C-alpha positions as CSV (number, residue, x, y, z in Angstrom):
1,M,160.2,139.2,-15.0
2,L,159.3,137.3,-12.3
3,P,162.0,136.9,-9.5
4,E,163.5,133.0,-9.1
5,F,162.3,133.6,-5.0
6,Y,160.5,135.9,-2.8
7,Q,158.4,134.7,0.5
8,F,155.1,136.6,2.0
9,Q,153.7,136.7,5.2
10,N,151.6,138.9,7.0
11,R,150.7,137.4,10.6
12,T,149.3,141.2,11.9
13,K,145.6,141.0,11.9
14,V,144.1,144.2,10.9
15,I,140.7,145.7,11.5
16,Y,139.1,148.8,10.2
17,G,136.2,151.1,11.2
18,Q,135.3,154.1,12.5
19,G,134.9,154.1,16.1
20,L,136.5,150.5,16.2
21,A,139.1,152.3,18.6
22,L,136.1,152.1,21.2
23,D,134.6,148.7,20.2
24,F,137.4,146.0,20.0
25,T,137.1,144.3,23.2
26,H,136.2,141.3,22.2
27,E,139.4,141.3,19.4
28,L,142.0,140.6,22.8
29,E,140.2,137.1,23.4
30,E,142.2,135.6,20.7
31,L,145.7,137.1,22.7
32,G,145.5,134.8,25.8
33,T,145.7,138.1,28.1
34,N,143.3,140.4,29.6
35,K,146.2,142.8,31.0
36,F,147.9,145.3,29.1
37,F,150.2,148.3,29.7
38,I,149.3,151.2,27.7
39,V,152.3,153.1,25.8
40,S,151.1,156.8,24.4
41,D,152.7,160.0,24.4
42,R,151.7,163.7,26.4
43,I,150.0,165.1,23.5
44,I,147.5,161.8,22.4
45,E,147.2,161.9,26.6
46,K,146.1,165.1,26.9
47,L,143.5,165.0,23.5
48,G,141.9,162.6,26.0
49,L,142.3,159.7,23.2
50,V,143.9,157.5,25.9
51,K,141.2,157.8,28.1
52,Q,138.4,157.2,25.4
53,V,140.3,154.2,24.6
54,K,141.1,152.9,28.3
55,D,137.9,153.5,29.6
56,A,136.0,151.0,26.5
57,L,138.9,148.7,27.5
58,L,137.8,149.0,31.3
59,S,134.1,148.2,30.1
60,G,135.3,145.5,28.4
61,G,136.4,143.5,31.1
62,I,140.3,144.3,30.2
63,E,142.8,145.1,32.8
64,I,144.8,147.9,32.2
65,T,148.0,147.5,34.7
66,G,149.9,150.7,33.9
67,E,150.2,154.1,31.3
68,F,153.5,155.4,29.9
69,F,153.3,158.5,27.9
70,D,156.7,160.2,28.0
71,V,157.7,158.9,24.7
72,P,159.7,161.9,22.7
73,Q,159.7,162.5,19.2
74,D,161.8,159.5,18.2
75,A,161.8,156.5,20.2
76,S,164.5,156.3,22.3
77,I,166.9,153.9,24.0
78,T,165.9,154.6,27.8
79,C,161.8,155.0,27.1
80,V,161.9,151.6,25.9
81,K,163.3,150.1,28.6
82,E,161.2,152.0,31.0
83,I,157.9,151.1,29.5
84,S,159.9,147.7,29.6
85,R,160.8,147.6,33.2
86,L,157.5,148.9,34.2
87,A,154.9,146.8,32.7
88,T,157.3,144.6,34.2
89,E,156.6,145.5,37.4
90,T,152.7,145.9,36.6
91,K,152.7,142.1,36.3
92,A,150.9,143.0,32.5
93,K,151.0,140.3,29.9
94,G,150.3,142.0,26.6
95,L,150.7,145.9,25.3
96,I,149.7,148.9,24.2
97,A,150.7,151.0,22.1
98,L,148.1,154.5,20.8
99,G,149.6,156.9,18.6
100,G,152.1,158.1,15.3
101,G,155.3,155.5,14.7
102,S,157.3,156.8,17.3
103,V,155.1,155.0,20.1
104,I,154.8,152.3,18.3
105,D,158.9,151.5,17.8
106,A,159.0,152.3,21.6
107,A,156.3,149.5,22.7
108,K,158.1,147.0,20.1
109,G,161.4,147.6,21.2
110,A,160.3,147.5,24.9
111,N,158.5,144.2,23.9
112,F,162.0,142.5,23.5
113,T,162.9,143.3,27.3
114,F,159.1,142.6,28.6
115,T,159.0,139.4,27.2
116,L,162.8,137.6,27.1
117,G,164.7,140.3,29.6
118,G,168.5,140.9,29.0
119,D,169.7,143.6,27.1
120,L,167.9,145.9,24.6
121,I,171.0,146.6,22.5
122,E,173.7,143.5,23.7
123,D,171.4,140.6,22.6
124,Y,168.9,142.0,20.1
125,S,170.4,144.4,18.1
126,G,170.3,143.4,14.1
127,A,167.7,141.2,12.8
128,A,166.2,138.3,12.8
129,T,167.5,137.7,16.8
130,L,164.2,136.3,18.3
131,T,163.6,132.4,18.3
132,Q,159.8,132.7,19.5
133,P,156.7,135.2,19.8
134,L,156.6,137.7,22.2
135,N,153.8,139.0,24.2
136,P,150.9,140.0,22.5
137,L,151.4,144.2,21.3
138,V,148.0,145.7,19.5
139,V,148.9,149.1,17.8
140,I,146.1,151.9,17.4
141,P,147.9,154.2,14.7
142,T,146.9,157.9,15.6
143,T,148.6,159.2,12.4
144,A,148.5,157.8,9.0
145,G,152.0,157.3,8.0
146,T,154.4,154.8,9.4
147,G,152.7,152.0,9.1
148,S,154.5,150.6,11.8
149,E,151.0,148.6,13.2
150,C,152.4,146.2,10.6
151,T,156.2,146.4,10.1
152,L,158.8,143.8,11.5
153,A,160.5,146.8,12.1
154,A,161.6,149.2,15.1
155,I,163.7,152.3,14.4
156,I,165.2,153.2,18.1
157,Y,166.9,156.3,19.0
158,D,170.2,156.3,20.0
159,V,170.9,159.7,21.9
160,E,173.9,159.6,23.1
161,N,175.8,158.4,19.2
162,K,172.9,160.2,17.5
163,T,172.0,157.6,15.6
164,K,168.8,155.6,14.7
165,L,168.9,151.8,15.2
166,A,167.6,149.7,13.7
167,F,165.8,145.5,14.9
168,S,163.9,143.8,12.7
169,D,162.3,140.5,13.3
170,Q,159.1,138.5,12.5
171,F,158.4,138.9,16.1
172,L,157.7,142.2,16.1
173,L,155.4,142.6,13.9
174,P,152.1,143.4,16.1
175,N,149.5,140.6,17.3
176,L,146.4,143.2,16.3
177,A,146.2,146.8,13.9
178,V,143.4,148.7,14.8
179,L,143.1,151.2,12.2
180,D,140.0,153.8,13.2
181,P,140.1,156.9,11.3
182,V,138.5,159.0,14.0
183,M,141.8,157.7,16.0
184,T,143.7,160.5,13.4
185,R,141.1,163.4,13.1
186,S,143.2,165.6,15.7
187,M,146.0,165.3,13.5
188,P,147.0,169.4,12.4
189,P,148.1,169.8,8.6
190,G,151.5,169.5,8.7
191,L,151.5,165.9,10.6
192,T,148.7,165.0,8.1
193,A,151.1,166.2,5.3
194,S,154.2,164.6,6.9
195,T,153.3,161.2,7.8
196,G,151.4,160.8,4.8
197,M,154.4,161.2,2.7
198,D,156.8,158.7,5.1
199,A,153.6,156.4,4.0
200,L,154.1,157.2,-0.1
201,T,158.4,156.9,-0.1
202,H,157.4,153.7,1.9
203,A,155.5,152.6,-0.9
204,V,157.6,153.7,-3.7
205,E,160.8,152.4,-2.6
206,A,158.6,149.2,-1.8
207,Y,158.1,149.3,-5.5
208,V,161.5,149.8,-7.0
209,G,163.5,147.9,-4.0
210,I,165.8,145.6,-5.3
211,D,163.8,142.7,-3.0
212,S,160.2,143.4,-4.6
213,S,158.1,140.7,-5.8
214,P,154.4,140.6,-7.5
215,H,152.6,140.5,-4.2
216,T,154.9,143.9,-2.9
217,D,154.1,145.6,-6.4
218,A,150.1,145.0,-5.3
219,L,150.4,146.6,-2.4
220,S,152.5,149.5,-3.4
221,V,150.3,150.6,-6.1
222,A,147.4,150.2,-4.3
223,A,149.4,152.3,-1.2
224,I,149.8,155.4,-3.6
225,E,146.8,155.1,-5.3
226,H,145.3,155.6,-1.7
227,I,147.7,158.1,-1.0
228,F,148.0,160.6,-3.9
229,N,143.9,160.8,-4.3
230,N,143.3,161.6,0.0
231,I,146.9,163.6,1.5
232,V,145.7,167.3,0.6
233,R,141.9,166.2,1.2
234,A,142.9,164.9,4.0
235,T,145.6,167.7,5.0
236,E,143.2,170.6,4.4
237,N,139.8,169.3,5.9
238,G,141.3,167.1,9.1
239,D,137.6,166.1,10.0
240,D,136.8,164.5,6.4
241,L,137.1,160.8,7.4
242,E,136.7,159.1,4.2
243,A,140.4,160.6,3.4
244,R,141.3,160.2,6.5
245,G,140.6,156.3,6.2
246,S,141.9,156.0,2.8
247,M,145.4,157.2,4.4
248,L,145.2,154.9,7.6
249,I,145.1,151.9,5.0
250,G,147.3,153.6,1.8
251,A,150.2,153.7,5.1
252,N,149.3,150.3,6.0
253,L,149.6,148.7,2.8
254,A,153.0,150.6,2.1
255,G,154.3,149.2,5.7
256,I,153.0,145.4,4.3
257,A,155.1,146.1,1.4
258,F,158.0,147.7,2.8
259,S,158.6,145.0,5.3
260,H,158.9,142.6,2.5
261,S,160.8,144.6,-0.1
262,M,162.7,147.3,2.2
263,C,163.0,150.6,1.3
264,G,166.4,152.4,0.4
265,C,168.7,155.5,0.2
266,V,165.4,158.5,0.8
267,H,165.2,156.2,3.9
268,G,169.1,156.7,4.4
269,M,169.1,159.5,4.0
270,A,165.9,160.6,5.8
271,H,167.9,158.8,9.2
272,A,170.9,160.1,8.3
273,I,169.2,163.9,9.0
274,G,167.0,162.6,11.6
275,G,170.1,161.7,13.4
276,L,172.3,164.6,12.8
277,A,170.0,167.5,12.7
278,R,166.5,165.5,14.4
279,V,164.9,166.1,11.3
280,P,161.1,164.7,11.4
281,H,161.2,161.8,9.9
282,G,158.0,162.2,7.1
283,I,159.4,165.5,6.7
284,A,162.6,164.3,5.5
285,N,161.6,161.7,3.7
286,A,159.3,164.2,1.5
287,I,162.4,166.1,1.4
288,F,164.7,163.6,-0.1
289,L,161.7,161.4,-2.2
290,S,161.9,163.1,-5.4
291,H,165.6,163.1,-5.1
292,G,165.9,159.7,-4.3
293,M,163.8,159.0,-7.8
294,E,166.4,161.0,-9.7
295,Y,169.2,158.9,-8.2
296,N,167.4,155.2,-9.1
297,F,166.1,156.6,-12.3
298,E,168.4,154.8,-15.2
299,Q,167.7,151.5,-13.0
300,V,163.8,151.6,-12.5
301,K,163.1,154.1,-15.0
302,E,159.9,151.2,-16.6
303,K,159.1,150.8,-12.8
304,F,158.0,154.5,-12.8
305,A,156.5,155.3,-15.9
306,R,154.1,152.3,-14.7
307,L,153.1,154.5,-11.6
308,A,153.2,157.8,-13.5
309,P,149.2,157.2,-13.8
310,V,148.8,156.1,-10.7
311,M,150.0,159.0,-9.8
312,G,147.3,161.0,-12.2
313,E,149.5,161.4,-15.2
314,D,149.2,161.3,-18.2
315,I,151.5,159.5,-20.1
316,S,149.8,159.0,-23.7
317,G,152.2,158.6,-26.1
318,L,155.3,159.7,-24.2
319,S,159.0,157.1,-24.4
320,I,159.8,155.1,-21.0
321,D,162.4,158.2,-19.9
322,N,159.3,160.9,-20.2
323,A,156.8,158.7,-18.6
324,A,159.0,158.0,-16.2
325,Q,160.1,162.1,-15.3
326,K,156.4,162.2,-15.3
327,A,156.4,160.4,-11.6
328,I,159.2,162.3,-10.2
329,F,157.3,165.2,-11.8
330,A,153.9,164.2,-10.1
331,V,155.9,164.2,-6.6
332,K,157.2,167.4,-6.7
333,K,153.8,168.7,-7.7
334,L,152.1,167.1,-4.9
335,T,155.2,168.4,-2.0
336,A,154.7,172.0,-3.8
337,R,151.0,171.6,-3.1
338,L,151.4,171.0,0.4
339,N,154.1,173.3,1.1
340,R,151.6,176.5,-0.5
341,L,148.9,174.7,2.3
342,D,151.9,175.3,4.9
343,A,152.2,171.8,5.5
344,L,155.7,170.4,4.4
345,P,158.7,172.5,3.8
346,L,160.7,172.1,0.3
347,R,164.1,172.2,1.2
348,L,167.0,170.6,3.4
349,R,167.9,175.1,4.7
350,D,164.3,174.9,5.9
351,V,164.7,172.4,8.9
352,G,167.8,173.5,10.1
353,V,170.0,171.1,8.4
354,S,173.0,173.9,7.9
355,E,175.5,173.2,4.7
356,D,178.5,172.0,6.2
357,Q,176.4,168.6,7.3
358,L,175.6,167.5,3.8
359,L,179.0,165.2,3.6
360,K,178.0,163.6,6.7
361,I,174.5,163.0,5.9
362,A,176.0,161.2,2.1
363,K,178.5,159.1,4.3
364,A,175.4,158.4,6.8
365,A,173.1,157.1,4.0
366,V,175.8,154.6,2.8
367,E,176.1,153.3,5.6
368,D,172.6,153.3,6.6
369,G,171.0,149.7,6.6
370,T,168.2,150.5,3.7
371,S,171.1,151.5,1.8
372,I,171.4,146.8,0.3
373,Y,167.8,147.3,-0.5
374,N,168.8,150.2,-2.9
375,P,168.7,149.2,-7.0
376,R,171.6,151.1,-7.5
377,E,174.5,151.3,-5.4
378,V,174.7,154.2,-3.0
379,V,177.6,156.0,-3.4
380,A,178.8,158.6,-0.8
381,E,180.1,160.8,-3.6
382,E,177.5,160.5,-6.6
383,I,174.3,160.5,-3.8
384,L,175.8,163.7,-2.4
385,V,175.2,165.5,-5.7
386,H,171.3,164.9,-5.0
387,I,171.4,166.0,-1.4
388,K,172.9,169.0,-2.2
389,N,170.2,170.0,-4.9
390,A,167.6,169.0,-1.9
391,Y,169.7,171.5,-0.2
């Protein structure tokens, strides 16, 4: 059944190719400036990736006004403010983010005040607070997970209150996303698996969300196929650039999809344990994905049944219910296989969550902004059952 109304747009230009991160300066001509400030983290800097990209930019006539490498595990309010301050002081006219989801979100968050001034929390909290484009933002992802290089959202961690703050606006979308699998080759197996499961969660939740559409369905299914067929290969062999490339494309497709149909209760629970117990986001999604699917089963089982073959399951002759269960089974098989590779934990108790935090997680999931897009109303007492199952 078609929705009565939906809209779709993707303002971000996406380019893909092996080695492209060292050969894209001609693309910057469209952005109207050659003065950029680089945002990354210490790991990426120590791996030498920042220097490689910077040297290529400099040789192409791009001016780098400064650099910031102190982005933490979750982009924090403090680091976002510091990036904005430094970029402004060095008279940059645009930002280049090289890193994973936290680095990209930090650059997105900084771009509010870097462009317009003001206070991040007081002036820009929530959704659709902007009335004009921000300064140019170029993104080179080094993980294949968040899809943040093509989403209209940024998640910023409030350290003082132990909560994750969501900012959403069409003008947060980067201008250019450079997808280069070579930039992801240094990811260790655990990070490959967890970021890949983050991307898979985006795709599944975008597919069944209440704002899904034919456009997001097509993107989500393609993303799921790319991820299911390549995540184990990429985890087992980080030098498999074909698998790495497919993971990058899958994450990107999923990011575009969930920018339109949003995420649901899996992300609500993941945000909760990220804030309360500091569990990395990809790991949190990996633990919760099958449990969230079980929570939503009755509302979206027809869609789950259509996903099962995409996930490699034979549903010949099965009822809708049994075919839908195959999709959940496929996710459980995948996470178990990644666990056997020592790349992924399976339960909340394995990542430092205590039993007395489970009710808090359920309540926080209800209050999370993703709950309004979930196909089933998120009720604390009801979702607590599934959180306990994940424990």
